[in-house]
ZADO-1210 file (C-alpha; in nm, 4 decimals, padded with zeros to 6 digits):
<atoms>
<atom x="00.0393" y="00.0220" z="-00.0267" code="UNK" pos="1"/>
<atom x="00.1572" y="00.3572" z="-00.1254" code="UNK" pos="2"/>
<atom x="00.2165" y="00.5745" z="00.2000" code="UNK" pos="3"/>
<atom x="00.3299" y="00.9683" z="00.2620" code="UNK" pos="4"/>
<atom x="00.4705" y="01.1635" z="00.4594" code="UNK" pos="5"/>
<atom x="00.3825" y="01.5243" z="00.5028" code="UNK" pos="6"/>
<atom x="00.6137" y="01.6989" z="00.6980" code="UNK" pos="7"/>
<atom x="00.7823" y="02.0310" z="00.7719" code="UNK" pos="8"/>
<atom x="01.1082" y="02.0893" z="00.6116" code="UNK" pos="9"/>
<atom x="01.2094" y="02.4061" z="00.7308" code="UNK" pos="10"/>
<atom x="01.0363" y="02.5486" z="01.0760" code="UNK" pos="11"/>
<atom x="00.8520" y="02.8787" z="01.0392" code="UNK" pos="12"/>
<atom x="01.1130" y="03.1647" z="01.0613" code="UNK" pos="13"/>
<atom x="01.1866" y="03.5586" z="01.0244" code="UNK" pos="14"/>
<atom x="01.2359" y="03.6611" z="00.6166" code="UNK" pos="15"/>
<atom x="01.5669" y="03.8809" z="00.6120" code="UNK" pos="16"/>
<atom x="01.4869" y="04.1417" z="00.3315" code="UNK" pos="17"/>
<atom x="01.6323" y="04.1915" z="00.0449" code="UNK" pos="18"/>
<atom x="01.8360" y="03.8937" z="00.0751" code="UNK" pos="19"/>
<atom x="01.9068" y="03.5052" z="-00.0076" code="UNK" pos="20"/>
<atom x="01.8053" y="03.2718" z="00.2673" code="UNK" pos="21"/>
<atom x="02.0643" y="03.0015" z="00.4396" code="UNK" pos="22"/>
<atom x="01.9802" y="02.7152" z="00.1201" code="UNK" pos="23"/>
<atom x="01.8803" y="02.3646" z="00.3235" code="UNK" pos="24"/>
<atom x="01.8136" y="02.0241" z="00.2145" code="UNK" pos="25"/>
<atom x="01.5091" y="01.8823" z="00.1048" code="UNK" pos="26"/>
<atom x="01.4217" y="01.5150" z="00.2154" code="UNK" pos="27"/>
<atom x="01.5657" y="01.1782" z="00.0257" code="UNK" pos="28"/>
<atom x="01.2186" y="01.0233" z="-00.0242" code="UNK" pos="29"/>
<atom x="01.0434" y="01.0573" z="-00.3469" code="UNK" pos="30"/>
<atom x="00.9277" y="01.3905" z="-00.3377" code="UNK" pos="31"/>
<atom x="00.5564" y="01.4929" z="-00.4842" code="UNK" pos="32"/>
<atom x="00.5720" y="01.8495" z="-00.4036" code="UNK" pos="33"/>
<atom x="00.6434" y="02.0906" z="-00.1508" code="UNK" pos="34"/>
<atom x="00.4621" y="02.3635" z="00.0174" code="UNK" pos="35"/>
<atom x="00.5972" y="02.7153" z="00.0649" code="UNK" pos="36"/>
<atom x="00.4322" y="02.9341" z="00.3345" code="UNK" pos="37"/>
<atom x="00.4564" y="03.3050" z="00.3907" code="UNK" pos="38"/>
<atom x="00.3035" y="03.4852" z="00.7321" code="UNK" pos="39"/>
<atom x="00.2780" y="03.7995" z="00.7824" code="UNK" pos="40"/>
<atom x="00.2074" y="04.0975" z="01.0617" code="UNK" pos="41"/>
<atom x="-00.0010" y="04.4169" z="00.9362" code="UNK" pos="42"/>
<atom x="00.1372" y="04.6649" z="01.0441" code="UNK" pos="43"/>
<atom x="-00.1897" y="04.9552" z="01.1134" code="UNK" pos="44"/>
<atom x="-00.3605" y="04.8206" z="00.7446" code="UNK" pos="45"/>
<atom x="-00.6504" y="05.0338" z="00.5691" code="UNK" pos="46"/>
<atom x="-00.9343" y="04.7868" z="00.4373" code="UNK" pos="47"/>
<atom x="-00.7821" y="04.8013" z="00.1032" code="UNK" pos="48"/>
<atom x="-00.4552" y="04.6689" z="00.2380" code="UNK" pos="49"/>
<atom x="-00.6226" y="04.3409" z="00.3525" code="UNK" pos="50"/>
<atom x="-00.5647" y="04.1711" z="00.0231" code="UNK" pos="51"/>
<atom x="-00.3041" y="04.4106" z="-00.1389" code="UNK" pos="52"/>
<atom x="-00.0456" y="04.3489" z="00.1683" code="UNK" pos="53"/>
<atom x="-00.0949" y="03.9250" z="00.0093" code="UNK" pos="54"/>
<atom x="00.0172" y="04.0952" z="-00.3310" code="UNK" pos="55"/>
<atom x="00.2991" y="04.2608" z="-00.2176" code="UNK" pos="56"/>
<atom x="00.4657" y="03.9717" z="-00.0158" code="UNK" pos="57"/>
<atom x="00.4014" y="03.7232" z="-00.3203" code="UNK" pos="58"/>
<atom x="00.6499" y="04.0124" z="-00.4958" code="UNK" pos="59"/>
<atom x="00.8493" y="04.0174" z="-00.2538" code="UNK" pos="60"/>
<atom x="00.9270" y="03.6442" z="-00.3335" code="UNK" pos="61"/>
<atom x="01.1978" y="03.7730" z="-00.6150" code="UNK" pos="62"/>
<atom x="01.3440" y="03.4214" z="-00.7026" code="UNK" pos="63"/>
<atom x="01.2654" y="03.0456" z="-00.5600" code="UNK" pos="64"/>
<atom x="01.5332" y="02.7466" z="-00.6463" code="UNK" pos="65"/>
<atom x="01.5381" y="02.3882" z="-00.6264" code="UNK" pos="66"/>
<atom x="01.8443" y="02.1753" z="-00.7553" code="UNK" pos="67"/>
<atom x="01.9790" y="01.8780" z="-00.7192" code="UNK" pos="68"/>
<atom x="02.3295" y="01.8540" z="-00.7957" code="UNK" pos="69"/>
<atom x="02.3513" y="02.2141" z="-00.8356" code="UNK" pos="70"/>
<atom x="02.1514" y="02.1617" z="-01.1522" code="UNK" pos="71"/>
<atom x="01.8362" y="02.4197" z="-01.1647" code="UNK" pos="72"/>
<atom x="01.4763" y="02.1554" z="-01.1420" code="UNK" pos="73"/>
<atom x="01.2985" y="02.4338" z="-01.0830" code="UNK" pos="74"/>
<atom x="01.3806" y="02.8281" z="-01.0796" code="UNK" pos="75"/>
<atom x="01.1479" y="03.1412" z="-01.1292" code="UNK" pos="76"/>
<atom x="00.9802" y="03.3685" z="-00.8941" code="UNK" pos="77"/>
<atom x="00.7191" y="03.3264" z="-00.6347" code="UNK" pos="78"/>
<atom x="00.4758" y="03.4587" z="-00.9014" code="UNK" pos="79"/>
<atom x="00.5750" y="03.2949" z="-01.1655" code="UNK" pos="80"/>
<atom x="00.6249" y="02.9616" z="-01.0039" code="UNK" pos="81"/>
<atom x="00.2308" y="03.0396" z="-00.8361" code="UNK" pos="82"/>
<atom x="00.0990" y="03.0708" z="-01.1607" code="UNK" pos="83"/>
<atom x="00.2107" y="02.7732" z="-01.3388" code="UNK" pos="84"/>
<atom x="00.1495" y="02.5334" z="-01.1122" code="UNK" pos="85"/>
<atom x="-00.2125" y="02.6275" z="-01.1477" code="UNK" pos="86"/>
<atom x="-00.2441" y="02.6239" z="-01.5114" code="UNK" pos="87"/>
<atom x="00.0043" y="02.3377" z="-01.5315" code="UNK" pos="88"/>
<atom x="-00.0684" y="02.1519" z="-01.2507" code="UNK" pos="89"/>
<atom x="-00.4194" y="02.2597" z="-01.0806" code="UNK" pos="90"/>
<atom x="-00.2124" y="02.2903" z="-00.7342" code="UNK" pos="91"/>
<atom x="-00.3523" y="02.6454" z="-00.6348" code="UNK" pos="92"/>
<atom x="-00.2129" y="02.8930" z="-00.3485" code="UNK" pos="93"/>
<atom x="-00.4416" y="02.9107" z="-00.0662" code="UNK" pos="94"/>
<atom x="-00.4799" y="03.1797" z="00.2544" code="UNK" pos="95"/>
<atom x="-00.6521" y="03.2174" z="00.6079" code="UNK" pos="96"/>
<atom x="-00.7354" y="03.4771" z="00.8410" code="UNK" pos="97"/>
<atom x="-00.7510" y="03.7865" z="00.6171" code="UNK" pos="98"/>
<atom x="-00.8172" y="03.9921" z="00.8656" code="UNK" pos="99"/>
<atom x="-00.6553" y="04.3724" z="00.7836" code="UNK" pos="100"/>
<atom x="-00.6411" y="04.4809" z="01.2147" code="UNK" pos="101"/>
<atom x="-00.3231" y="04.5921" z="01.2950" code="UNK" pos="102"/>
<atom x="-00.1054" y="04.3396" z="01.4732" code="UNK" pos="103"/>
<atom x="-00.3593" y="04.0436" z="01.2658" code="UNK" pos="104"/>
<atom x="-00.1161" y="03.7905" z="01.1498" code="UNK" pos="105"/>
<atom x="-00.2423" y="03.6213" z="00.7812" code="UNK" pos="106"/>
<atom x="-00.0658" y="03.2912" z="00.6217" code="UNK" pos="107"/>
<atom x="-00.0701" y="03.1806" z="00.3081" code="UNK" pos="108"/>
<atom x="00.0782" y="02.8257" z="00.1084" code="UNK" pos="109"/>
<atom x="00.1710" y="02.7897" z="-00.2559" code="UNK" pos="110"/>
<atom x="00.2304" y="02.4416" z="-00.3667" code="UNK" pos="111"/>
<atom x="00.5851" y="02.3910" z="-00.5912" code="UNK" pos="112"/>
<atom x="00.5147" y="02.0203" z="-00.7940" code="UNK" pos="113"/>
<atom x="00.7726" y="01.8115" z="-00.8578" code="UNK" pos="114"/>
<atom x="00.5497" y="01.5475" z="-01.0594" code="UNK" pos="115"/>
<atom x="00.2501" y="01.6305" z="-01.3265" code="UNK" pos="116"/>
<atom x="-00.0137" y="01.5181" z="-00.9834" code="UNK" pos="117"/>
<atom x="-00.0619" y="01.5700" z="-00.6913" code="UNK" pos="118"/>
<atom x="00.0152" y="01.2819" z="-00.4828" code="UNK" pos="119"/>
<atom x="00.1071" y="01.0746" z="-00.8335" code="UNK" pos="120"/>
<atom x="00.3318" y="00.7833" z="-00.7176" code="UNK" pos="121"/>
<atom x="00.4597" y="00.7234" z="-01.1517" code="UNK" pos="122"/>
<atom x="00.5763" y="01.0811" z="-01.1621" code="UNK" pos="123"/>
<atom x="00.7449" y="01.2791" z="-00.8557" code="UNK" pos="124"/>
<atom x="01.1225" y="01.3555" z="-00.8241" code="UNK" pos="125"/>
<atom x="01.3064" y="01.0094" z="-00.7326" code="UNK" pos="126"/>
<atom x="01.5027" y="00.9404" z="-00.4688" code="UNK" pos="127"/>
<atom x="01.8082" y="01.0680" z="-00.3123" code="UNK" pos="128"/>
<atom x="02.0865" y="01.0715" z="-00.1105" code="UNK" pos="129"/>
<atom x="02.1427" y="01.3472" z="00.1638" code="UNK" pos="130"/>
<atom x="02.2489" y="01.6712" z="00.0335" code="UNK" pos="131"/>
<atom x="02.1521" y="01.6258" z="-00.3140" code="UNK" pos="132"/>
<atom x="01.8310" y="01.7815" z="-00.3037" code="UNK" pos="133"/>
<atom x="01.8312" y="02.1745" z="-00.2375" code="UNK" pos="134"/>
<atom x="01.5818" y="02.4749" z="-00.1545" code="UNK" pos="135"/>
<atom x="01.7152" y="02.8687" z="-00.2058" code="UNK" pos="136"/>
<atom x="01.5317" y="03.1207" z="-00.2058" code="UNK" pos="137"/>
<atom x="01.5982" y="03.5352" z="-00.2202" code="UNK" pos="138"/>
<atom x="01.3366" y="03.8018" z="-00.1173" code="UNK" pos="139"/>
<atom x="01.2728" y="04.1951" z="-00.2125" code="UNK" pos="140"/>
<atom x="01.1564" y="04.4636" z="00.0152" code="UNK" pos="141"/>
<atom x="00.9406" y="04.4095" z="00.2597" code="UNK" pos="142"/>
<atom x="00.5959" y="04.5393" z="00.1304" code="UNK" pos="143"/>
<atom x="00.3993" y="04.8527" z="00.2579" code="UNK" pos="144"/>
<atom x="00.0979" y="04.5897" z="00.4014" code="UNK" pos="145"/>
<atom x="00.2971" y="04.4408" z="00.6613" code="UNK" pos="146"/>
<atom x="00.6053" y="04.5196" z="00.9092" code="UNK" pos="147"/>
<atom x="00.6874" y="04.0704" z="00.9418" code="UNK" pos="148"/>
<atom x="00.7114" y="03.8595" z="00.7509" code="UNK" pos="149"/>
<atom x="00.8132" y="03.4559" z="00.7707" code="UNK" pos="150"/>
<atom x="00.8620" y="03.1450" z="00.5860" code="UNK" pos="151"/>
<atom x="00.8665" y="02.7743" z="00.6113" code="UNK" pos="152"/>
<atom x="00.8093" y="02.5001" z="00.3852" code="UNK" pos="153"/>
<atom x="00.6613" y="02.1611" z="00.4320" code="UNK" pos="154"/>
<atom x="00.6778" y="01.8399" z="00.2092" code="UNK" pos="155"/>
<atom x="00.5025" y="01.5710" z="00.0506" code="UNK" pos="156"/>
<atom x="00.7389" y="01.2097" z="00.0069" code="UNK" pos="157"/>
<atom x="00.6036" y="00.9302" z="-00.1102" code="UNK" pos="158"/>
<atom x="00.7788" y="00.6580" z="00.0640" code="UNK" pos="159"/>
<atom x="00.7687" y="00.3664" z="-00.1538" code="UNK" pos="160"/>
<atom x="00.7176" y="00.5116" z="-00.5008" code="UNK" pos="161"/>
<atom x="00.9130" y="00.4339" z="-00.7905" code="UNK" pos="162"/>
<atom x="00.8807" y="00.7603" z="-01.0500" code="UNK" pos="163"/>
<atom x="00.9057" y="00.6776" z="-01.3967" code="UNK" pos="164"/>
<atom x="00.9603" y="01.0669" z="-01.4101" code="UNK" pos="165"/>
<atom x="00.9826" y="01.4375" z="-01.2555" code="UNK" pos="166"/>
<atom x="00.8659" y="01.7357" z="-01.3828" code="UNK" pos="167"/>
<atom x="01.1160" y="02.0578" z="-01.4203" code="UNK" pos="168"/>
<atom x="01.0522" y="02.3921" z="-01.4898" code="UNK" pos="169"/>
<atom x="01.3013" y="02.7046" z="-01.5275" code="UNK" pos="170"/>
<atom x="01.3218" y="03.0763" z="-01.5945" code="UNK" pos="171"/>
<atom x="01.4270" y="03.1585" z="-01.9221" code="UNK" pos="172"/>
<atom x="01.4520" y="03.5314" z="-01.9878" code="UNK" pos="173"/>
<atom x="01.5257" y="03.8045" z="-02.2108" code="UNK" pos="174"/>
<atom x="01.4396" y="04.1661" z="-02.3426" code="UNK" pos="175"/>
<atom x="01.2218" y="04.2194" z="-02.6074" code="UNK" pos="176"/>
<atom x="01.2429" y="04.4556" z="-02.8789" code="UNK" pos="177"/>
<atom x="01.0404" y="04.6411" z="-03.1002" code="UNK" pos="178"/>
<atom x="01.0061" y="04.3791" z="-03.3794" code="UNK" pos="179"/>
<atom x="01.1269" y="04.0597" z="-03.4177" code="UNK" pos="180"/>
<atom x="01.3437" y="03.8411" z="-03.1902" code="UNK" pos="181"/>
<atom x="01.4453" y="03.5018" z="-03.0584" code="UNK" pos="182"/>
<atom x="01.4266" y="03.3191" z="-02.6899" code="UNK" pos="183"/>
<atom x="01.6368" y="02.9582" z="-02.7064" code="UNK" pos="184"/>
<atom x="01.4825" y="02.6891" z="-02.5173" code="UNK" pos="185"/>
<atom x="01.6856" y="02.4283" z="-02.3381" code="UNK" pos="186"/>
<atom x="01.6158" y="02.0763" z="-02.5905" code="UNK" pos="187"/>
<atom x="01.6591" y="01.7281" z="-02.5126" code="UNK" pos="188"/>
<atom x="01.3169" y="01.6468" z="-02.2552" code="UNK" pos="189"/>
<atom x="00.9931" y="01.6701" z="-02.3997" code="UNK" pos="190"/>
<atom x="00.7246" y="01.9978" z="-02.3234" code="UNK" pos="191"/>
<atom x="00.4391" y="01.9549" z="-02.1254" code="UNK" pos="192"/>
<atom x="00.3424" y="02.3615" z="-02.1826" code="UNK" pos="193"/>
<atom x="00.5195" y="02.6989" z="-02.1407" code="UNK" pos="194"/>
<atom x="00.4670" y="03.0018" z="-01.9176" code="UNK" pos="195"/>
<atom x="00.5154" y="03.2473" z="-02.0481" code="UNK" pos="196"/>
<atom x="00.5274" y="03.6254" z="-01.9262" code="UNK" pos="197"/>
<atom x="00.4957" y="04.0021" z="-02.0458" code="UNK" pos="198"/>
<atom x="00.5408" y="04.3611" z="-01.8925" code="UNK" pos="199"/>
<atom x="00.3572" y="04.5180" z="-02.1208" code="UNK" pos="200"/>
<atom x="00.0539" y="04.3202" z="-02.1332" code="UNK" pos="201"/>
<atom x="00.1238" y="04.3470" z="-01.7306" code="UNK" pos="202"/>
<atom x="00.1906" y="04.6929" z="-01.6913" code="UNK" pos="203"/>
<atom x="00.0299" y="04.9170" z="-01.9671" code="UNK" pos="204"/>
<atom x="-00.3681" y="04.9498" z="-02.0574" code="UNK" pos="205"/>
<atom x="-00.2170" y="05.0418" z="-02.4429" code="UNK" pos="206"/>
<atom x="-00.2295" y="04.7513" z="-02.6875" code="UNK" pos="207"/>
<atom x="00.1628" y="04.7386" z="-02.6315" code="UNK" pos="208"/>
<atom x="00.3067" y="04.4000" z="-02.5756" code="UNK" pos="209"/>
<atom x="00.6449" y="04.2500" z="-02.5091" code="UNK" pos="210"/>
<atom x="00.5770" y="03.9569" z="-02.7059" code="UNK" pos="211"/>
<atom x="00.3321" y="04.1254" z="-02.9351" code="UNK" pos="212"/>
<atom x="00.2954" y="03.7725" z="-03.2046" code="UNK" pos="213"/>
<atom x="00.4328" y="03.4593" z="-03.0782" code="UNK" pos="214"/>
<atom x="00.5420" y="03.1341" z="-03.2528" code="UNK" pos="215"/>
<atom x="00.7067" y="02.8122" z="-03.1365" code="UNK" pos="216"/>
<atom x="01.0102" y="02.6796" z="-03.3730" code="UNK" pos="217"/>
<atom x="01.1988" y="02.3550" z="-03.3917" code="UNK" pos="218"/>
<atom x="01.5072" y="02.3147" z="-03.6067" code="UNK" pos="219"/>
<atom x="01.3246" y="02.6688" z="-03.7658" code="UNK" pos="220"/>
<atom x="01.0440" y="02.4629" z="-03.8310" code="UNK" pos="221"/>
<atom x="00.6980" y="02.5805" z="-03.6825" code="UNK" pos="222"/>
<atom x="00.5726" y="02.3778" z="-03.3921" code="UNK" pos="223"/>
<atom x="00.1897" y="02.3699" z="-03.2804" code="UNK" pos="224"/>
<atom x="00.1584" y="02.7268" z="-03.2727" code="UNK" pos="225"/>
<atom x="00.2976" y="02.9474" z="-03.5773" code="UNK" pos="226"/>
<atom x="00.1517" y="03.2323" z="-03.5037" code="UNK" pos="227"/>
<atom x="-00.0542" y="03.3928" z="-03.2342" code="UNK" pos="228"/>
<atom x="-00.1194" y="03.6829" z="-03.0036" code="UNK" pos="229"/>
<atom x="00.0103" y="03.6931" z="-02.6569" code="UNK" pos="230"/>
<atom x="-00.2587" y="03.9461" z="-02.4989" code="UNK" pos="231"/>
<atom x="-00.5411" y="03.6022" z="-02.7126" code="UNK" pos="232"/>
<atom x="-00.2937" y="03.3249" z="-02.5100" code="UNK" pos="233"/>
<atom x="-00.3502" y="03.5285" z="-02.1445" code="UNK" pos="234"/>
<atom x="-00.7233" y="03.5601" z="-02.2006" code="UNK" pos="235"/>
<atom x="-00.7483" y="03.1694" z="-02.2399" code="UNK" pos="236"/>
<atom x="-00.4788" y="03.1141" z="-01.8783" code="UNK" pos="237"/>
<atom x="-00.7248" y="03.3660" z="-01.7640" code="UNK" pos="238"/>
<atom x="-01.0086" y="03.1664" z="-01.8554" code="UNK" pos="239"/>
<atom x="-00.8705" y="02.9009" z="-01.6804" code="UNK" pos="240"/>
<atom x="-00.7573" y="02.9567" z="-01.3882" code="UNK" pos="241"/>
<atom x="-01.0569" y="03.1717" z="-01.3154" code="UNK" pos="242"/>
<atom x="-01.1099" y="03.3627" z="-01.0503" code="UNK" pos="243"/>
<atom x="-00.8715" y="03.1715" z="-00.8321" code="UNK" pos="244"/>
<atom x="-00.5595" y="03.3687" z="-00.8915" code="UNK" pos="245"/>
<atom x="-00.7914" y="03.7291" z="-00.8295" code="UNK" pos="246"/>
<atom x="-00.7474" y="03.7797" z="-00.4653" code="UNK" pos="247"/>
<atom x="-00.4104" y="03.8270" z="-00.4842" code="UNK" pos="248"/>
<atom x="-00.4605" y="04.2262" z="-00.5017" code="UNK" pos="249"/>
<atom x="-00.8545" y="04.1791" z="-00.5064" code="UNK" pos="250"/>
<atom x="-00.9840" y="04.5115" z="-00.2903" code="UNK" pos="251"/>
<atom x="-01.2572" y="04.6395" z="-00.3176" code="UNK" pos="252"/>
<atom x="-01.4195" y="04.9637" z="-00.2031" code="UNK" pos="253"/>
<atom x="-01.7163" y="05.2351" z="-00.1505" code="UNK" pos="254"/>
<atom x="-01.7169" y="05.5869" z="00.0034" code="UNK" pos="255"/>
<atom x="-02.0830" y="05.7027" z="-00.0520" code="UNK" pos="256"/>
<atom x="-01.9756" y="06.0684" z="-00.0064" code="UNK" pos="257"/>
<atom x="-01.7875" y="05.9983" z="-00.3083" code="UNK" pos="258"/>
<atom x="-01.9244" y="05.7217" z="-00.4937" code="UNK" pos="259"/>
<atom x="-01.8871" y="05.8360" z="-00.8712" code="UNK" pos="260"/>
<atom x="-01.4587" y="05.8935" z="-00.7871" code="UNK" pos="261"/>
<atom x="-01.4449" y="05.5671" z="-00.6245" code="UNK" pos="262"/>
<atom x="-01.5632" y="05.3388" z="-00.9027" code="UNK" pos="263"/>
<atom x="-01.2893" y="05.4788" z="-01.1165" code="UNK" pos="264"/>
<atom x="-01.0204" y="05.4866" z="-00.8533" code="UNK" pos="265"/>
<atom x="-00.7001" y="05.2576" z="-00.9613" code="UNK" pos="266"/>
<atom x="-00.6031" y="05.2255" z="-00.6351" code="UNK" pos="267"/>
<atom x="-00.9053" y="05.0416" z="-00.4991" code="UNK" pos="268"/>
<atom x="-01.0205" y="04.8535" z="-00.7930" code="UNK" pos="269"/>
<atom x="-00.6959" y="04.8081" z="-01.0683" code="UNK" pos="270"/>
<atom x="-00.6325" y="04.4332" z="-01.0982" code="UNK" pos="271"/>
<atom x="-00.3295" y="04.4761" z="-01.3694" code="UNK" pos="272"/>
<atom x="-00.0584" y="04.4713" z="-01.0976" code="UNK" pos="273"/>
<atom x="-00.1817" y="04.1441" z="-00.9298" code="UNK" pos="274"/>
<atom x="-00.2068" y="03.8001" z="-00.9398" code="UNK" pos="275"/>
<atom x="-00.1875" y="03.6578" z="-01.3129" code="UNK" pos="276"/>
<atom x="-00.2093" y="03.9684" z="-01.5302" code="UNK" pos="277"/>
<atom x="00.1216" y="03.9066" z="-01.7696" code="UNK" pos="278"/>
<atom x="00.0800" y="03.5740" z="-01.8136" code="UNK" pos="279"/>
<atom x="00.0517" y="03.3492" z="-02.0622" code="UNK" pos="280"/>
<atom x="00.0722" y="03.0160" z="-02.1273" code="UNK" pos="281"/>
<atom x="00.1183" y="02.7674" z="-02.4231" code="UNK" pos="282"/>
<atom x="-00.0085" y="02.4611" z="-02.3546" code="UNK" pos="283"/>
<atom x="00.1228" y="02.1346" z="-02.5533" code="UNK" pos="284"/>
<atom x="-00.0574" y="01.8029" z="-02.3098" code="UNK" pos="285"/>
<atom x="-00.3924" y="01.9483" z="-02.3411" code="UNK" pos="286"/>
<atom x="-00.5564" y="01.6461" z="-02.2240" code="UNK" pos="287"/>
<atom x="-00.3377" y="01.5292" z="-01.9365" code="UNK" pos="288"/>
<atom x="-00.2103" y="01.2488" z="-02.0615" code="UNK" pos="289"/>
<atom x="00.0866" y="01.3445" z="-02.2884" code="UNK" pos="290"/>
<atom x="-00.0542" y="01.2572" z="-02.6079" code="UNK" pos="291"/>
<atom x="00.0475" y="01.5673" z="-02.7303" code="UNK" pos="292"/>
<atom x="00.3574" y="01.6527" z="-02.5638" code="UNK" pos="293"/>
<atom x="00.5755" y="01.8346" z="-02.7521" code="UNK" pos="294"/>
<atom x="00.8769" y="01.6628" z="-02.8405" code="UNK" pos="295"/>
<atom x="01.2675" y="01.8021" z="-02.8498" code="UNK" pos="296"/>
<atom x="01.4692" y="01.5112" z="-02.8193" code="UNK" pos="297"/>
<atom x="01.7344" y="01.5375" z="-03.1340" code="UNK" pos="298"/>
<atom x="01.6784" y="01.8880" z="-03.2125" code="UNK" pos="299"/>
<atom x="01.9357" y="02.1184" z="-03.2495" code="UNK" pos="300"/>
<atom x="01.7559" y="02.4427" z="-03.2121" code="UNK" pos="301"/>
<atom x="01.4457" y="02.4934" z="-02.9836" code="UNK" pos="302"/>
<atom x="01.3093" y="02.8316" z="-02.9281" code="UNK" pos="303"/>
<atom x="01.0102" y="03.1009" z="-02.9423" code="UNK" pos="304"/>
<atom x="01.0239" y="03.3868" z="-03.1623" code="UNK" pos="305"/>
<atom x="00.8034" y="03.7381" z="-03.0690" code="UNK" pos="306"/>
<atom x="00.7136" y="03.9967" z="-03.2925" code="UNK" pos="307"/>
<atom x="00.7217" y="04.2769" z="-02.9799" code="UNK" pos="308"/>
<atom x="00.5431" y="04.6356" z="-02.9267" code="UNK" pos="309"/>
<atom x="00.8540" y="04.7708" z="-02.7587" code="UNK" pos="310"/>
<atom x="01.1918" y="04.6635" z="-02.5572" code="UNK" pos="311"/>
<atom x="01.0876" y="04.5103" z="-02.2216" code="UNK" pos="312"/>
<atom x="01.1699" y="04.2620" z="-02.0200" code="UNK" pos="313"/>
<atom x="01.0076" y="03.8414" z="-02.1458" code="UNK" pos="314"/>
<atom x="01.0029" y="03.5431" z="-01.9688" code="UNK" pos="315"/>
<atom x="00.9476" y="03.1866" z="-02.0929" code="UNK" pos="316"/>
<atom x="00.9211" y="02.8648" z="-01.8325" code="UNK" pos="317"/>
<atom x="00.8702" y="02.5764" z="-02.0134" code="UNK" pos="318"/>
<atom x="00.7199" y="02.2470" z="-01.8206" code="UNK" pos="319"/>
<atom x="00.9308" y="02.0060" z="-01.8842" code="UNK" pos="320"/>
<atom x="00.9365" y="01.5999" z="-01.8511" code="UNK" pos="321"/>
<atom x="01.2034" y="01.4360" z="-01.7277" code="UNK" pos="322"/>
<atom x="01.2688" y="01.0353" z="-01.7300" code="UNK" pos="323"/>
<atom x="01.3536" y="00.9139" z="-01.3832" code="UNK" pos="324"/>
<atom x="01.7346" y="00.7939" z="-01.3794" code="UNK" pos="325"/>
<atom x="01.9571" y="00.7268" z="-01.0452" code="UNK" pos="326"/>
<atom x="01.9648" y="01.0475" z="-00.8416" code="UNK" pos="327"/>
</atoms>
C-alpha cells in the first residue's frame, strides 16, 4: 500500500528583506511537492491592504530555486511559480485569516510540484541522497502592508514510490525588442507547456505588448503555435484559472460621499499588477495524458519567436517531462 509523509522541512523562520535565505536540504525520499508558506504581520493597514499586502508578499519573493547536484530543477519568481503550478498542475495557492487589523497575522501557502499531479507515485522527483536536493530563495523589500514576514517549507514524500518521471521548470529570460526577436529554449526533454510572461501585458493600458505575436520553432520549423497573439494566450490562461488567482491584490472600496470617484479609483479597483496578470500559456498537454507533448529530443534548436511592440522584459518557463534515472 502506498504511503506519504506530509512534514515540515524548514520551520517557521524570519525572512530577511532584500537577502537570500540560507539554503537547506530537502528530503531524500521520492518527493511529490513542496509547500512554501508565508506569514505576515499587519502594520496598521487600511481596509484596502487586506488583500494588496498578499500581493506585495508574493512580489517580495524574487527567486525560488530547487537544485539537484547544482542543476536547477525549479526556478522563477514566486509569482511565476504560483501561476505555473495553478495552470499546469491544478495546484492552487491557499490562505486563511485575512483580517485587516493592526498586528493581525495572516498566512498563505504555495505548492511547488515536482510531478505532473500531486501525490502521483509515478510522477515525482525520485529518491536521492542527503545533500543532493536543495532549496534556495531570495527576497526583495518588504511590502507596505506588513512589518514582519516569516516563511516555512513543508514536503510531501511518497515512501514506497518508484517514479518514472518528474517535472522540471526553470525560467529563461531576455529583453524583447520592437520587432522580431528569439528566445532559445532547452532541448532534450518533451514539453508539457510553456508559461510566458509579458511586461507590457501586465503594466500598460495600451495595446503595447512585449511578446506581441508568438511562434514556436524547432530546427526553424513551426510547431503547434505557428502564430498567436500574446493577449489571446493570456486570456485563455485567465479563462482556465478563473478567479482563483484573482485574490492577491483584489480590493473593493466604497465611499458614500464620493461613490462616483471611487468607481474609477485605480488604487481601489485595479487588478493590473496582481494575480496572474501579464502571463500566458502554451499548452502541449490539453488532455492531461501526454498525447500531445512537444518533443525536443534530437533537435538542434528550439526557440520562441516574438514580434514585440516595445522593448521590455519577457520570460518563458517550459514545463519539461524528465525521465527518472539514478540520482
